[in-house]
VMD Tcl script that draws the C-alpha trace (Angstrom):
set ca {
  {14.98 4.15 19.49}
  {15.02 7.69 18.99}
  {15.72 8.89 15.49}
  {19.12 10.42 15.79}
  {19.27 14.25 14.40}
  {22.95 13.95 13.19}
  {22.12 11.05 11.18}
  {19.29 12.82 9.67}
  {21.49 15.79 8.81}
  {24.06 13.74 7.31}
  {21.65 11.73 5.24}
  {19.96 14.91 3.87}
  {23.28 16.42 3.07}
  {23.70 13.23 0.89}
  {19.99 13.48 -0.52}
  {20.04 14.54 -3.87}
  {17.00 17.05 -4.59}
  {15.70 17.39 -8.00}
  {16.93 20.01 -10.38}
  {13.89 21.92 -10.30}
  {14.34 24.55 -7.23}
  {12.08 23.54 -4.34}
  {9.16 25.90 -3.66}
  {9.32 27.59 -0.09}
  {6.27 25.61 0.89}
  {7.73 22.57 0.12}
  {11.21 23.40 1.83}
  {8.97 24.31 4.85}
  {7.21 21.16 4.82}
  {10.29 19.21 4.82}
  {11.83 21.15 7.81}
  {8.70 20.53 9.62}
  {9.04 16.70 8.95}
  {12.86 16.85 10.00}
  {11.58 18.61 13.47}
  {8.81 15.98 13.90}
  {11.19 12.91 13.05}
  {13.89 14.07 15.34}
  {11.39 13.99 18.25}
  {9.81 10.51 17.31}
  {11.27 6.85 17.82}
  {11.01 4.05 16.09}
  {8.06 1.70 17.23}
  {8.67 -1.36 19.59}
  {6.92 -4.49 20.64}
  {5.81 -2.47 23.77}
  {3.92 -0.35 21.57}
  {0.33 -1.51 21.49}
  {-0.05 -1.15 17.59}
  {3.37 -3.08 16.99}
  {3.03 -5.71 19.58}
  {3.12 -8.56 17.17}
  {5.76 -6.73 14.67}
  {9.48 -6.76 15.92}
  {11.15 -4.25 13.81}
  {14.55 -4.09 15.88}
  {16.61 -5.31 12.86}
  {15.91 -1.73 11.30}
  {18.04 -0.20 14.23}
  {21.05 -1.96 12.68}
  {20.50 -1.03 9.21}
  {21.42 2.69 8.79}
  {21.08 2.81 5.37}
  {21.87 5.77 3.29}
  {19.44 7.51 0.92}
  {19.01 5.93 -2.38}
  {20.76 7.73 -5.25}
  {19.21 8.66 -8.79}
  {21.40 5.79 -10.71}
  {19.12 4.64 -13.17}
  {20.99 1.68 -15.18}
  {17.86 -0.23 -15.84}
  {17.30 -0.78 -19.70}
  {13.69 -1.23 -20.90}
  {14.25 -4.76 -22.06}
  {15.24 -5.76 -18.37}
  {11.78 -4.82 -17.06}
  {9.18 -4.80 -19.87}
  {7.99 -8.19 -18.59}
  {6.43 -6.01 -15.30}
  {4.48 -3.74 -17.65}
  {0.65 -4.12 -17.88}
  {-0.42 -4.28 -21.57}
  {-3.75 -2.81 -20.46}
  {-1.98 0.57 -19.07}
  {-1.64 3.12 -21.55}
  {-0.16 5.54 -18.93}
  {2.80 4.39 -16.73}
  {5.08 6.15 -14.45}
  {8.18 4.21 -13.52}
  {10.35 4.95 -10.42}
  {13.59 3.51 -9.85}
  {14.78 3.69 -6.25}
  {12.25 6.38 -5.58}
  {13.37 8.64 -8.74}
  {11.21 8.95 -11.80}
  {12.70 7.27 -15.15}
  {11.21 8.99 -17.99}
  {12.72 6.51 -20.42}
  {10.64 3.75 -18.78}
  {7.25 5.45 -18.34}
  {4.63 6.14 -20.82}
  {2.34 9.56 -20.49}
  {1.67 12.88 -22.13}
  {3.83 15.51 -20.29}
  {1.64 18.34 -21.93}
  {-1.58 17.17 -20.21}
  {-0.12 17.71 -16.68}
  {-2.65 15.20 -15.28}
  {-0.24 12.70 -14.89}
  {3.72 13.25 -13.91}
  {6.30 13.48 -11.37}
  {6.75 16.28 -8.62}
  {9.24 18.32 -10.34}
  {6.79 18.64 -13.42}
  {3.95 19.82 -11.24}
  {6.15 22.16 -8.97}
  {7.23 24.05 -12.22}
  {3.48 24.46 -13.41}
  {1.18 24.26 -10.68}
  {2.80 24.58 -7.17}
  {0.01 26.06 -5.60}
  {-2.19 23.10 -6.61}
  {0.36 20.64 -5.08}
  {0.78 22.86 -2.00}
  {-3.03 22.57 -1.40}
  {-2.95 18.67 -1.45}
  {0.64 17.00 -0.68}
  {1.39 16.44 2.79}
  {-2.17 17.57 3.86}
  {-3.48 13.87 4.30}
  {-0.84 11.70 5.50}
  {-0.05 12.95 9.05}
  {3.61 12.80 10.41}
  {2.95 14.58 13.76}
  {2.75 10.75 15.38}
  {4.14 8.56 12.60}
  {8.08 8.22 12.31}
  {8.01 6.58 9.00}
  {5.83 9.16 7.44}
  {7.83 11.86 8.88}
  {10.94 10.47 7.38}
  {9.22 10.08 3.71}
  {8.26 13.69 3.89}
  {11.59 14.95 5.25}
  {13.40 13.06 2.48}
  {10.70 13.93 -0.25}
  {12.09 14.75 -3.29}
  {10.00 13.06 -6.17}
  {6.60 11.65 -6.33}
  {3.86 10.19 -8.60}
  {1.57 12.68 -8.84}
  {-1.96 11.95 -10.77}
  {-4.79 14.45 -10.97}
  {-8.07 13.44 -12.61}
  {-10.03 16.57 -14.11}
  {-13.72 16.65 -13.24}
  {-16.16 14.08 -14.70}
  {-13.12 12.60 -16.46}
  {-13.23 8.97 -16.99}
  {-10.04 7.05 -17.48}
  {-10.95 4.01 -19.30}
  {-7.47 2.11 -19.23}
  {-5.63 1.36 -15.88}
  {-2.77 3.87 -14.57}
  {0.17 2.03 -13.60}
  {2.58 3.33 -10.97}
  {5.53 1.01 -10.89}
  {8.41 1.41 -8.14}
  {11.44 -0.94 -8.71}
  {14.19 -1.41 -6.34}
  {17.99 -1.90 -7.37}
  {20.30 -0.56 -5.24}
  {21.93 -2.51 -1.80}
  {21.93 -1.11 1.51}
  {19.84 1.88 0.80}
  {16.50 3.53 1.62}
  {14.10 4.82 -1.01}
  {11.03 7.10 -0.15}
  {8.39 6.60 -3.06}
  {5.50 8.88 -2.92}
  {2.12 8.98 -4.48}
  {-0.50 11.88 -4.59}
  {-3.80 11.31 -6.49}
  {-6.48 13.82 -6.85}
  {-10.02 12.86 -8.27}
  {-12.22 15.93 -9.04}
  {-15.79 15.33 -8.77}
  {-17.36 12.76 -10.86}
  {-14.05 11.40 -12.06}
  {-13.49 7.58 -12.54}
  {-9.84 6.00 -12.52}
  {-8.14 2.63 -12.15}
  {-4.81 2.95 -10.26}
  {-2.16 0.02 -9.83}
  {0.38 0.87 -7.39}
  {3.16 -1.84 -7.45}
  {6.45 -2.42 -5.72}
  {9.01 -4.73 -6.93}
  {12.75 -5.76 -6.55}
  {14.80 -5.81 -9.72}
  {17.71 -8.31 -7.73}
  {18.18 -9.57 -4.30}
  {19.58 -6.53 -2.69}
  {18.96 -5.67 0.91}
  {16.93 -2.37 1.27}
  {14.17 -0.59 3.03}
  {11.22 0.70 1.05}
  {9.41 3.56 3.37}
  {6.43 4.62 0.90}
  {3.32 7.08 1.40}
  {0.32 7.70 -0.44}
  {-2.49 10.13 -0.48}
  {-5.45 9.92 -2.25}
  {-8.22 12.76 -2.46}
  {-11.65 11.74 -4.20}
  {-14.05 14.72 -4.61}
  {-17.88 14.21 -4.59}
  {-19.12 11.34 -6.78}
  {-15.50 10.39 -7.85}
  {-14.94 6.51 -8.09}
  {-11.29 5.10 -7.70}
  {-10.33 1.69 -7.87}
  {-6.93 1.26 -6.38}
  {-4.88 -2.27 -6.85}
  {-1.87 -2.32 -4.57}
  {0.75 -4.89 -4.96}
  {3.87 -5.45 -2.61}
  {6.27 -8.20 -4.11}
  {9.55 -6.96 -2.88}
  {12.46 -9.62 -2.41}
  {13.05 -11.50 0.73}
  {15.82 -9.28 2.01}
  {13.69 -6.26 2.02}
  {11.81 -4.11 4.66}
  {8.54 -2.46 3.49}
  {7.14 0.40 5.32}
  {4.07 2.08 4.04}
  {1.33 4.53 4.80}
  {-1.68 5.36 2.83}
  {-4.30 7.62 3.64}
  {-7.76 8.25 1.80}
  {-10.33 11.25 1.94}
  {-13.74 10.39 0.64}
  {-16.04 13.42 -0.22}
  {-20.16 13.20 -0.78}
  {-20.90 9.98 -2.41}
  {-17.44 9.19 -3.58}
  {-16.48 5.38 -3.87}
  {-13.02 3.92 -3.45}
  {-12.37 0.22 -3.90}
  {-8.97 -1.03 -2.59}
  {-7.33 -4.51 -3.52}
  {-4.07 -4.86 -1.52}
  {-1.84 -7.84 -2.30}
  {1.04 -8.71 -0.24}
  {3.64 -11.48 -1.08}
  {7.22 -10.35 -0.74}
  {9.64 -8.58 1.99}
  {11.24 -9.90 4.76}
  {9.29 -7.73 7.01}
  {6.45 -5.53 5.79}
  {3.92 -3.16 7.37}
  {0.92 -1.34 5.60}
  {-1.28 1.17 7.45}
  {-4.23 2.04 5.28}
  {-6.38 4.86 6.75}
  {-9.84 5.70 4.97}
  {-11.67 8.91 6.03}
  {-15.53 8.86 5.07}
  {-15.89 12.87 5.31}
  {-19.08 13.26 4.00}
  {-22.45 11.58 3.49}
  {-22.99 8.84 1.35}
  {-19.41 7.82 0.86}
  {-18.62 4.00 0.22}
  {-15.36 2.30 0.34}
  {-14.59 -1.47 -0.11}
  {-11.10 -2.73 1.37}
  {-9.91 -6.05 0.25}
  {-6.74 -7.45 1.16}
  {-4.73 -10.64 0.44}
  {-1.43 -11.56 2.30}
  {0.40 -14.69 0.98}
  {3.86 -15.25 3.13}
  {6.18 -18.23 3.60}
  {9.68 -19.22 5.03}
  {10.16 -16.50 7.87}
  {8.48 -13.62 6.59}
  {6.29 -11.20 8.50}
  {3.52 -9.37 7.09}
  {1.49 -6.70 9.02}
  {-1.61 -5.20 7.77}
  {-3.14 -2.19 10.05}
  {-6.35 -0.57 8.67}
  {-8.66 2.33 10.02}
  {-12.07 3.13 8.31}
  {-13.44 6.17 10.01}
  {-16.94 7.17 9.28}
  {-17.50 10.57 10.21}
  {-20.89 11.54 8.35}
  {-24.26 9.87 8.19}
  {-25.37 7.16 5.43}
  {-21.72 5.75 4.90}
  {-20.95 2.15 3.83}
  {-18.02 0.00 3.97}
  {-16.98 -3.54 3.44}
  {-13.78 -5.30 4.33}
  {-12.46 -8.69 4.03}
  {-8.73 -9.49 4.53}
  {-7.18 -12.94 3.94}
  {-4.06 -14.50 4.90}
  {-2.14 -17.67 3.60}
  {0.68 -18.32 5.53}
  {3.15 -21.09 5.24}
  {6.44 -22.56 6.89}
  {7.60 -20.51 9.75}
  {5.87 -17.18 8.45}
  {3.89 -14.81 10.31}
  {0.90 -12.79 9.65}
  {-0.69 -9.74 11.42}
  {-4.19 -7.94 10.83}
  {-5.49 -5.31 12.87}
  {-8.81 -3.62 11.38}
  {-10.44 -1.08 13.08}
  {-13.76 0.50 12.03}
  {-14.82 3.73 13.64}
  {-18.45 5.13 13.69}
  {-18.43 8.71 14.86}
  {-21.57 10.18 16.94}
  {-22.96 11.89 13.83}
  {-22.39 8.95 11.50}
  {-26.05 7.66 11.62}
  {-27.38 4.94 9.37}
  {-23.97 3.57 8.65}
  {-23.65 0.34 6.90}
  {-20.26 -1.71 7.80}
  {-19.02 -4.98 7.64}
  {-15.54 -6.39 8.47}
  {-14.17 -10.13 7.78}
  {-10.81 -11.57 8.57}
  {-10.16 -15.08 7.33}
  {-6.84 -16.82 7.45}
  {-5.37 -20.05 6.26}
  {-2.32 -21.81 7.97}
  {-0.57 -24.13 5.43}
  {2.14 -25.55 8.19}
  {1.93 -26.44 11.64}
  {4.47 -23.40 12.36}
  {3.00 -20.79 10.70}
  {1.21 -18.01 12.82}
  {-1.66 -15.60 12.40}
  {-2.43 -12.67 14.86}
  {-5.96 -11.25 13.81}
  {-7.79 -8.28 15.53}
  {-11.24 -6.92 13.94}
  {-12.45 -4.27 15.90}
  {-15.51 -1.89 15.94}
  {-15.90 1.51 17.71}
  {-19.40 2.58 17.42}
  {-20.55 5.97 18.79}
  {-23.82 6.05 16.96}
  {-26.90 4.11 17.65}
  {-28.66 3.92 14.20}
  {-26.09 1.83 12.63}
  {-25.70 -1.64 11.18}
  {-22.27 -3.05 11.76}
  {-20.64 -6.59 12.14}
  {-17.21 -8.31 12.15}
  {-15.69 -11.79 12.56}
  {-12.46 -13.63 12.18}
  {-11.71 -17.28 11.08}
  {-8.42 -19.33 11.37}
  {-8.00 -22.44 9.89}
  {-6.22 -25.06 7.86}
  {-7.16 -26.91 4.59}
  {-9.99 -29.40 4.86}
  {-8.74 -32.86 4.79}
  {-11.87 -34.19 3.46}
  {-11.59 -32.01 0.36}
  {-7.81 -33.10 -0.01}
  {-8.93 -36.60 0.06}
  {-11.72 -36.21 -2.53}
  {-9.19 -34.41 -4.91}
  {-6.74 -37.33 -4.34}
  {-9.54 -39.94 -5.16}
  {-9.87 -38.01 -8.30}
  {-6.15 -38.67 -9.32}
  {-4.65 -35.30 -8.08}
  {-1.60 -35.44 -6.46}
  {-1.33 -34.33 -3.04}
  {0.82 -30.94 -3.78}
  {-1.90 -30.11 -6.94}
  {-4.57 -30.52 -4.43}
  {-3.44 -28.25 -2.02}
  {-2.57 -25.71 -4.63}
  {-6.06 -25.76 -5.85}
  {-7.76 -25.44 -2.42}
  {-5.37 -22.74 -1.66}
  {-6.12 -20.96 -4.86}
  {-9.73 -21.12 -4.21}
  {-9.35 -19.64 -0.84}
  {-7.44 -16.61 -2.51}
  {-9.79 -16.51 -5.48}
  {-12.46 -14.47 -4.04}
  {-9.95 -11.52 -3.96}
  {-8.04 -11.95 -6.75}
  {-11.02 -12.47 -8.93}
  {-12.07 -8.80 -8.21}
  {-8.83 -7.18 -9.85}
  {-10.31 -5.45 -13.18}
  {-6.88 -5.74 -14.68}
  {-6.57 -9.05 -16.94}
  {-3.09 -9.45 -17.00}
  {-2.07 -8.44 -13.46}
  {-4.92 -10.97 -12.25}
  {-3.07 -13.73 -14.37}
  {0.24 -13.19 -12.96}
  {-1.12 -13.39 -9.23}
  {-2.96 -16.55 -10.28}
  {-0.10 -18.25 -11.15}
  {1.89 -16.91 -8.06}
  {-0.69 -18.74 -5.86}
  {-1.11 -22.08 -7.92}
  {2.87 -22.44 -7.68}
  {3.01 -21.39 -3.92}
  {4.68 -24.36 -2.15}
  {2.55 -26.17 1.01}
  {3.63 -28.82 3.16}
}
mol new
graphics top color blue
foreach p $ca { graphics top sphere $p radius 0.5 }
foreach p [lrange $ca 0 end-1] q [lrange $ca 1 end] { graphics top cylinder $p $q radius 0.2 }
display resetview
């Protein structure tokens, strides 16, 4: 399906741009994205990268853009806040909510798009839209075309942010599409923990189309925890692009439990020597959910290190997809990379498609990958039963043990405890 230009134009007419007058470069960025989106089409199962993920239902959902209609009171959502986070940016259906957020507007290190446009437009121009390429990605193109607001985090040189920064995106409106955007720029030697979370406030049917861009300068250190727990009527489509400079370190933990159909593309570019990334993922789905994770770790310069582990827990008639691609370029000698895909099926009708892959164009490297798919061990279940545990409790404990390796790496205690409880109460046959 080719994106209809008339529909794009009608939707843009409804799109409420911010009160701040957009800069000429931002208007041009949107215009270029509109032109590109009109030439692209929605992917189908005939496309290799989408052969296990059928999103044809989206063609029947020409949802209008979401509107800035913040009717949420802090008492309705304060249970979603992280007590460790002293800085919090909340977006309702893609629009910044100052009343629900906590930050220092005078610092201009954390804020939203209009704030940075009015004070440092040139800084934004040098980063926004530079890493998340929309030339061959229709969802990134649409997000950029409708770009009106964004979470912007800029960490100064050698700054160490002790407490996590929480970016909370809440969906409330029915039959709309929202376009969340995140931009993180970490200057040389800086250190930060960032929690990026997507959640639904009700059972509305909607589409979330998000894009994140992370820039790590030399020796920067970023811990990125991404949580997707939309409702089971939602569609979640996300693209994340990360650029690592010399000796920078990026640790990513992504957890996906929600949405009827979700797709997360994560592209990490190790652009200079001695860059390091650790990519951990956990998908936990049931009912008839479909969750697709595609990642690419691109080693461009020598002495890079990458570790990736992705786990899927799939129950009932759910379907999980993982495609992890690691590329080692010809000049990326002495690269050390490993990748693991481990999957747990909790029912006879659950399904997993996994494809770890290495593309190595250098000869002095150390690389490995592997994949496993299995069920809960019957002997372990019998042993726990012999110790007085009910079958349901035994299955929950073994499921938790499988997921704990990823969950325990989350450095934010309150968030880790929430996820632990969600896993322990996961239904299994």
